[in-house]
FIMITOR-332511 format. One record per residue: residue in three letters; x, y, z of N, C-alpha, C, O in turn. Coordinates in steps of 0.001 Angstrom, whole numbers, plus 500000, padded with zeros to 6 digits. Last residue first. Example, Ala and Ser with C-alpha at 12.3 -4.5 7.8 and 13.67 -1.06 7.14 Angstrom:
FIMITOR-332511
   type     n_px     n_py     n_pz    ca_px    ca_py    ca_pz     c_px     c_py     c_pz     o_px     o_py     o_pz
    SER   512850   497750   507080   513670   498940   507140   512900   500030   507870   513409   501138   508039
    ALA   513190   494310   507800   512300   495500   507800   513200   496700   507800   514236   496681   508465
//
This chain:
FIMITOR-332511
   type     n_px     n_py     n_pz    ca_px    ca_py    ca_pz     c_px     c_py     c_pz     o_px     o_py     o_pz
    GLU   515524   480650   484759   516187   479351   484954   517426   479245   484080   518115   478225   484107
    ALA   514908   483683   486438   515157   482984   485177   515897   481689   485461   516791   481644   486306
    MET   512547   484025   489000   513966   483937   488650   514119   483142   487356   513537   482068   487198
    SER   509692   486067   488200   510303   484871   488765   511761   484857   488342   512162   485587   487436
    TYR   507032   488443   488543   508407   488098   488217   508791   486755   488849   508271   486373   489897
    PHE   504311   490316   487432   504725   489084   488083   506127   488704   487607   506380   488649   486404
    SER   502726   493358   488002   503773   492675   487243   504283   491498   488057   504643   491649   489224
    LEU   499676   494880   487807   500451   493930   488597   501443   493246   487671   501056   492629   486679
    ALA   498435   498238   487698   498902   497020   487038   499663   496167   488041   500224   496681   489009
    ALA   495849   500777   487618   496899   499986   488249   497272   498767   487415   496518   498332   486545
    ASP   493671   502067   486656   494947   502773   486548   496122   501961   487072   497268   502402   486984
    GLY   492029   499131   485710   491925   500566   485928   493264   501239   485700   493917   501016   484681
    GLN   494312   496676   485623   492959   496927   486100   492847   498408   486455   493495   498879   487390
    GLU   496345   494140   484225   495991   495552   484322   494539   495691   484746   493663   494947   484307
    LEU   499027   491989   484692   497575   492129   484776   497264   493597   484994   497860   494234   485863
    VAL   501638   490259   483162   501147   491570   483596   499628   491526   483593   499012   491084   482624
    ARG   504299   487895   483469   502868   488174   483342   502577   489590   483816   503199   490070   484764
    TYR   506975   487621   483745   506318   486626   482897   504829   486889   482727   504160   486209   481949
    ARG   510072   489227   484176   508611   489348   484206   507989   488346   483244   508404   488227   482092
    THR   512755   487929   486009   512159   488139   484690   510642   488199   484800   510011   487347   485425
    LEU   515676   488319   487670   514232   488380   487861   513581   488783   486542   513842   489869   486025
    SER   518315   488633   487134   517733   487327   486810   516228   487275   487045   515572   486304   486666
    GLY   518009   491997   486552   518968   490914   486687   518348   489613   486240   517903   489492   485098
    TYR   515023   492477   485947   515889   493077   486958   516908   491996   487291   516699   491184   488192
    ARG   513093   492939   482992   514054   492163   483775   514733   493051   484800   514984   494230   484552
    GLU   511245   494720   482047   510996   493293   481833   511893   492424   482699   511517   491320   483093
    ALA   510387   497431   484251   511272   496765   483296   510908   495285   483179   510341   494690   484095
    LEU   506987   498672   484516   508295   498324   485049   509108   497623   483970   508587   497266   482914
    PRO   505018   501409   483210   505398   499989   483298   506796   499800   483879   507665   500662   483745
    GLU   502977   503554   483826   504413   503577   484120   504898   502143   484304   505158   501713   485427
    ARG   500311   503201   483531   500987   504014   482510   502485   504154   482758   503184   504803   481980
    ARG   499654   501752   485822   499520   501123   484497   500313   501882   483446   500921   501274   482565
    ARG   501722   501848   488651   500838   502551   487735   500836   501868   486374   501876   501464   485855
    HIS   501929   498663   490421   502451   499942   489927   501421   500623   489044   500378   500050   488727
    GLU   502928   495943   492393   501816   496785   491948   502377   498144   491543   503209   498709   492251
    ALA   504745   493029   491795   504815   494463   492055   503564   495146   491534   503179   494958   490380
    ILE   505655   489904   493046   504619   490681   492373   504736   492137   492782   504817   492451   493970
    VAL   507559   487047   492657   507594   488423   493146   506572   489222   492346   506608   489225   491116
    ILE   507693   483667   493576   507106   484689   492707   507193   486034   493415   506935   486142   494614
    ALA   509901   480809   493677   509260   481976   494278   508733   482943   493214   509260   483019   492104
    GLY   511261   478521   492956   509948   478758   492367   509216   479962   492915   508026   480130   492650
    SER   512920   478294   496001   512803   477748   494653   511380   477940   494136   510414   477566   494801
    ALA   512754   481470   497719   512738   480006   497678   512646   479544   496235   512325   480334   495347
    LEU   514637   484240   498196   513652   483655   497295   513794   482138   497264   514817   481600   496839
    LEU   516775   485013   499756   515436   485049   500339   514424   484284   499498   513457   483740   500032
    ARG   519012   485114   498246   518814   483880   499005   517440   483842   499682   516989   482786   500126
    ALA   519100   487704   497295   518546   486666   496418   518264   485370   497171   517379   484607   496782
    CYS   520060   490014   498419   519044   489256   499162   518414   488142   498335   517313   487687   498644
    GLU   521922   491024   496570   522328   490791   497951   521360   489903   498726   521778   489129   499587
    GLY   520012   490373   493904   521422   490422   494293   521682   490018   495728   521669   488836   496070
    ASP   517326   490303   493544   518146   489597   492560   519592   489473   493009   520316   488584   492560
    LEU   516465   491826   495604   515972   490452   495522   516732   489628   494493   516771   488400   494571
    LEU   517691   494238   494940   518098   493530   496157   517679   492066   496107   518431   491178   496510
    ALA   516221   494886   492652   517658   494626   492527   518185   493888   493755   519034   493006   493628
    LEU   513741   495351   493781   513889   494216   492874   515363   493869   492661   515714   492699   492507
    THR   514383   497681   495280   513906   496460   495938   514088   495239   495052   514545   494197   495522
    THR   515228   499510   493268   516081   499188   494417   515687   497859   495050   516540   497015   495324
    ALA   513020   499631   491526   514314   499161   491042   515214   498725   492191   515885   497697   492104
    TYR   511056   500629   493330   510863   499385   492588   512208   498800   492177   512501   497634   492440
    GLU   512136   503032   494213   511932   501950   495172   511728   500609   494476   512174   499573   494971
    LYS   512081   504784   492102   513372   504154   492407   513227   503008   493403   514073   502115   493451
    GLN   509506   505804   492146   509862   504810   491140   511149   504078   491481   511293   502892   491186
    SER   507538   506985   494035   508910   506569   494343   509345   505457   493403   509529   504312   493818
    GLU   504909   507332   493422   505820   508432   493105   507284   508046   493301   508175   508718   492782
    TYR   503670   505105   494445   503814   505205   492990   504837   506287   492604   505534   506170   491596
    PRO   505173   503593   497233   504487   504769   496701   504732   504878   495199   505867   504758   494738
    PRO   505252   499951   496683   505783   501217   497185   504964   502392   496672   504142   502220   495772
    ASP   504442   497102   497016   503569   498180   496580   504080   499497   497157   503432   500095   498016
    LEU   505136   493695   496559   505618   495032   496863   504745   496087   496211   504365   495990   495044
    PHE   505173   490422   497749   504342   491461   497148   504909   492819   497535   505140   493074   498717
    VAL   506358   487229   497295   506745   488573   497732   505876   489580   496993   505841   489595   495762
    LEU   506366   483908   498278   505634   484953   497571   506009   486303   498161   505980   486492   499377
    ASP   508256   482445   499685   507630   481848   498505   506948   482893   497633   506946   482786   496406
    LEU   511364   482982   501245   510036   483490   500923   509517   482825   499655   510248   482666   498677
    GLU   513423   482022   503955   513074   481878   502543   511622   482297   502343   510760   482003   503171
    GLN   516019   483110   506198   514603   482977   505866   514419   482807   504353   515171   483380   503565
    GLY   518490   483514   507234   518288   482322   506438   516835   482076   506063   516465   480973   505662
    GLU   519116   485815   508492   518500   484782   509325   518292   483477   508561   517959   482453   509157
    LYS   519919   487355   506382   520939   486915   507329   520414   485796   508230   521175   484936   508673
    ALA   517410   487864   505262   518389   487073   504513   519472   486530   505445   519891   485380   505311
    LEU   516276   489498   507194   515689   488180   506940   516659   487273   506193   516728   486072   506452
    ARG   517971   491757   506934   517867   491029   508202   517331   489619   507982   517872   488655   508524
    GLN   517443   492537   504332   518807   492161   504702   518800   491351   505989   519536   490373   506119
    MET   514742   493178   504575   515152   492069   503709   516562   491607   504039   516841   490408   504026
    ALA   514909   495371   506352   514177   494166   506729   514604   492972   505879   514806   491877   506403
    ALA   516351   497253   504865   516890   496757   506136   516215   495459   506557   516873   494549   507061
    ALA   514566   497627   502679   515938   497151   502467   516514   496551   503744   517098   495468   503715
    VAL   512263   498588   503974   512218   497338   503223   513625   496769   503040   513845   495572   503226
    SER   512828   499814   507328   512763   499983   505879   512760   498619   505203   513196   497624   505781
    ARG   510735   498536   510008   511978   499103   509474   511825   499254   507969   510804   498863   507401
    ALA   509306   496469   511639   509129   497926   511670   510434   498616   511277   511130   499196   512110
    GLU   507936   493676   510734   509275   494258   510651   509121   495765   510522   508841   496280   509440
    ILE   505958   491344   512297   505995   492723   511816   507427   493224   511880   508058   493204   512936
    ARG   504928   488140   511433   505947   488946   512088   505933   490323   511469   505899   490456   510246
    PHE   502627   485379   511925   503099   486609   511278   504227   487235   512085   504446   486907   513251
    GLY   501544   483330   513329   501719   483137   511897   502190   484380   511172   502157   484435   509943
    GLU   499147   484704   515701   500333   483943   515321   500396   483818   513808   499446   484149   513098
    ARG   496841   486073   516136   497894   486193   517150   499169   485444   516786   500169   485545   517498
    ILE   494004   487593   515116   495184   486887   514584   496349   487115   515541   496787   488251   515723
    GLY   491588   488852   515541   492010   487815   516482   493187   487004   515988   493360   485853   516390
    LEU   490849   490975   514085   490550   489664   513511   490939   488515   514441   490651   487352   514160
    SER   491844   493032   515572   490396   492971   515369   489957   491625   514803   488825   491192   515018
    ALA   494608   492551   515400   493919   492380   516681   492413   492231   516482   491775   491409   517139
    LEU   495101   493189   512722   495378   491838   513214   494622   491562   514510   494065   490480   514697
    ASN   494353   495900   512793   493640   494952   511934   493867   493513   512381   492932   492713   512414
    ALA   496238   496960   514591   494809   497049   514893   494010   496044   514069   493093   495406   514586
    ARG   498643   496483   513229   498413   495850   514536   496934   495860   514891   496422   494880   515432
    ILE   498191   498082   510953   498461   496641   510824   498131   495936   512133   497431   494924   512148
    ALA   497929   500620   512142   496797   500019   511424   496972   498516   511266   496016   497758   511426
    ALA   500491   501023   513160   499358   500979   514089   498151   500319   513428   497432   499550   514067
    LEU   501897   501095   510763   502179   500026   511727   501034   499887   512732   500655   498778   513106
    ALA   500847   503474   509744   500589   502210   509052   500838   501029   509984   500068   500068   509989
    PRO   501858   505369   511547   500404   505188   511410   500042   503874   510726   499052   503234   511082
    PRO   504794   504910   511226   504064   504612   512467   502550   504486   512306   501976   503563   512883
    ALA   506256   503261   508547   505468   504441   508891   504634   504136   510136   503840   503196   510117
    ASN   507523   500909   507762   508192   501740   508768   507441   503028   509113   507946   503824   509904
    GLU   507056   497437   507084   506533   498799   507023   507261   499638   508063   507587   499136   509138
    ILE   506202   494254   506341   507359   495146   506375   506888   496567   506095   506386   496865   505011
    PHE   505103   491329   507608   504629   492672   507293   505808   493627   507434   506350   493789   508527
    PHE   505247   488079   506641   506087   489155   507139   505497   490476   506662   505400   490720   505459
    VAL   503508   485154   507441   503499   486426   506726   504431   487404   507435   504407   487538   508659
    GLN   503180   481645   506978   503820   482760   507683   503749   484004   506815   503909   483927   505597
    LYS   501388   480017   505580   502078   479496   506766   502619   480633   507624   502529   480589   508851
    ALA   498134   480999   504528   499583   481081   504378   500226   480610   505684   499661   480792   506762
    ARG   495288   480845   504564   496114   479806   505185   497576   479810   504746   498188   478751   504607
    ARG   493883   483008   503822   493880   481881   502890   494906   480814   503291   495331   479998   502474
    SER   494453   484793   505792   493082   484300   505703   492999   483063   504824   492164   482184   505040
    LEU   497078   485386   505088   496814   484614   506306   495412   484017   506280   495207   482877   506695
    ALA   496549   486889   502765   497335   485658   502677   497105   484775   503904   496954   483560   503778
    GLU   495169   489022   503890   494481   488172   502912   495212   486837   502780   494582   485783   502693
    ILE   497256   490092   505375   496110   489508   506085   495311   488614   505146   494826   487561   505559
    GLY   498856   491050   503297   499362   490004   504178   498247   489315   504945   498280   488101   505145
    ASN   497075   492982   502281   497521   491859   501444   498076   490714   502287   497796   489546   502018
    ALA   496632   494777   504434   495516   494062   503811   495963   492852   503003   495308   491810   503031
    GLY   498291   496432   505838   498505   494994   505987   497462   494148   505290   497394   492940   505513
    SER   498223   499106   505415   497248   498570   506373   497469   497092   506658   496904   496552   507609
    GLY   501543   499013   504472   500403   499900   504687   499477   499362   505756   499900   499177   506898
    ALA   503797   497547   503568   502547   496851   503865   501340   497754   504089   500208   497304   503911
    TYR   506189   497247   502075   505455   498520   502075   504001   498203   502440   503083   498554   501699
    LEU   505608   493759   501448   506534   494884   501516   505783   496197   501321   504858   496273   500513
    ASP   504822   490943   502717   504034   492114   502322   504925   493342   502522   504994   493897   503619
    ALA   505626   487672   501959   506161   488946   502441   505346   490085   501853   505195   490185   500636
    PHE   504824   484397   502938   504426   485567   502161   505031   486814   502784   504962   486998   503999
    VAL   505103   481045   502566   505658   482160   503336   505537   483396   502452   506084   483436   501350
    ALA   502303   478727   502286   503390   479561   501754   503885   480569   502781   503184   480903   503736
    GLY   500068   477284   502997   501369   476775   503414   502551   477607   502965   503695   477240   503232
    GLU   498253   478475   500295   498211   477625   501493   499588   477032   501787   500189   476370   500942
    ILE   499014   479739   497772   498962   480443   499054   499055   479519   500264   499858   479762   501164
    ARG   498890   478655   495256   500196   478676   495920   500162   479207   497341   501166   479139   498050
    PRO   496429   478883   494045   497008   477532   494150   498296   477481   494972   498751   476400   495346
    ALA   496043   481815   494254   495295   480834   495056   495940   479457   495146   495998   478898   496241
    LEU   497102   483802   492700   498000   483140   493653   497351   481980   494396   498038   481237   495096
    VAL   494892   484664   491238   496056   484133   490527   496927   483308   491468   497431   482249   491092
    ASN   493317   485550   493321   492796   484504   492444   493932   483848   491669   493939   482634   491466
    PHE   494874   487592   494293   494815   486346   495058   494116   485226   494306   494313   484055   494632
    LEU   494549   489574   492245   495866   489079   492648   495765   487717   493317   496487   486789   492952
    THR   491768   489973   492306   492432   489490   491090   493782   488878   491431   494116   487790   490960
    GLU   491497   490998   494901   490834   489750   494537   491462   489133   493289   491663   487920   493222
    ARG   492910   493347   494614   493418   492329   495544   492781   490980   495240   493441   489943   495312
    LEU   491235   494674   492862   492581   494327   492414   493171   493244   493308   493849   492334   492829
    ARG   488968   494908   494517   488868   494232   493227   490243   493792   492730   490403   492676   492236
    ASP   489904   496322   496821   489382   494962   496918   489399   494227   495585   489794   493063   495519
    TYR   493006   498096   496214   491564   497999   496345   491100   496549   496262   491784   495679   495723
    THR   495615   498735   498081   495302   497830   496975   493814   497531   497104   493404   496796   498002
    PRO   495281   502194   499136   495343   500752   499335   495216   499993   498030   494773   500530   497014
    ARG   496777   504894   499668   496252   504305   498440   496335   502797   498604   497345   502187   498251
    THR   496136   507281   502308   496647   506019   501785   496016   505643   500463   494880   506014   500168
    SER   497174   509746   504523   496419   509457   503307   496996   508218   502653   498208   508116   502464
    LEU   496985   509465   507947   497868   509312   506797   497027   508955   505587   496263   507991   505609
    GLY   495414   509287   510178   496315   510424   510072   497241   510364   508884   498197   511137   508810
    ARG   495343   505723   510313   494827   507021   510738   495880   508101   510530   497077   507862   510685
    PRO   495308   503291   507700   496058   504035   508715   495420   505380   509034   495001   506100   508127
    ALA   492127   501543   507399   493293   502216   506808   494027   502971   507909   493438   503265   508948
    ALA   490800   498385   508465   490956   499825   508632   492200   500321   507916   493204   499613   507833
    LEU   488536   495979   507179   489914   496351   507489   490014   497877   507529   489389   498570   506726
    PRO   485900   493578   507894   486414   494904   507487   487853   495125   507934   488322   494549   508916
    ARG   485405   490325   506502   485681   491146   507695   486297   492461   507263   487133   492478   506360
    SER   485116   488699   504291   484181   489831   504444   484395   490655   505704   483642   491596   505955
    ARG   486850   485983   505747   486103   486516   504611   485086   487585   505027   484313   487407   505968
    TYR   488769   484756   507235   488245   486040   507697   487424   486747   506611   487336   487975   506587
    LEU   489444   482380   505873   489022   482318   507270   488333   483590   507745   487415   483527   508562
    GLY   488452   483269   502512   489177   482476   503494   488589   482575   504896   487396   482822   505074
    ALA   488481   486581   500976   488094   485167   501082   488859   484494   502212   489785   485066   502789
    ILE   488882   489399   501397   488120   488882   500260   487610   487462   500510   486435   487176   500280
    VAL   488443   491737   503913   489123   490505   503538   488261   489831   502475   487047   489709   502641
    ARG   488036   495155   502847   487600   493953   503540   488502   492796   503143   489233   492873   502155
    MET   487320   498604   502713   488286   497525   502566   487822   496333   503385   487282   496488   504481
    ALA   485672   500841   502405   485085   499509   502513   486095   498419   502196   485787   497444   501511
    MET   486856   503169   502627   486764   502684   501267   486311   501227   501278   486524   500481   500323
    SER   486028   505854   504758   486128   504407   504580   485996   504037   503114   485109   504544   502427
    PRO   487952   508892   504574   486690   508145   504476   486938   506660   504261   487935   506264   503657
    VAL   490237   509895   506991   490115   509409   505624   488835   508601   505526   488638   507691   506330
    ALA   489326   512656   509103   489581   511228   508884   489476   510895   507410   488723   511528   506669
    GLY   488596   515185   509780   489977   514957   509387   490325   513521   509122   491496   513188   508936
    LYS   486006   515664   510203   486800   515362   511397   488251   515053   511066   489040   514705   511945
    SER   484911   515928   507728   484961   517121   508576   485776   516918   509838   486193   517885   510474
    ASP   487126   513788   505731   485838   514277   506167   486017   515440   507135   487139   515898   507350
    ARG   489462   514223   502986   489123   513854   504351   487738   514387   504712   487238   515319   504081
    ARG   490598   512856   499946   489767   513838   500626   489396   513328   502005   489059   512157   502179
    LEU   494007   511840   499689   492592   511519   499609   491812   512581   500367   492319   513146   501336
    GLU   497159   511631   498200   496186   512478   498874   494762   512024   498618   494356   511843   497470
    HIS   498988   508590   498859   498697   509773   498071   497559   510512   498751   497051   510058   499776
    PHE   501122   505740   499298   500429   506886   499843   500188   507972   498816   501057   508260   497993
    ALA   500658   502136   499090   501437   503360   499009   500565   504537   499406   499412   504363   499800
    MET   500842   498821   500000   500000   500000   500000   500881   501233   500000   501771   501353   500842
//
């Protein structure tokens, strides 16, 4: 989840965009956006498209939600029985929203919150020997360099994070396509919906 300006109500709150868990254990349960921070969540329809594609791989997978925002994508993975989810986020309002959403759903295990930058968190996980099956990244659309930096880390210094057959998915502006390759990470699929797009990458064999 990245950030941009949304209209606020008379009390200064961001209006509800009816975010919810799409399917699984917590189906249709509401999710809150970060307070005091304008957010651009991965909307329900796009999230549903994403998880329909990932459905055969979610159960038992280790999922990383980079630039996690409200944590909606990681929570969706947990709802669909992912084995472990890493929420990586360093904005205090977003971290508060992640914790509030997990608490409201009664989720007490199967996740870890990394309250640090994406680069620092990935380096830490790599040093721990952690392996990830699915990696989702949704940096601020305005921060184009974050895509290149993060994907380059996954191909280079933090390549050991990617388990065999791992998939990396990046959400980005439809009119600002990402590169076909970032080192050995090769794009094999693009899904477009409205102004957004999802680029799917895997390691070249």
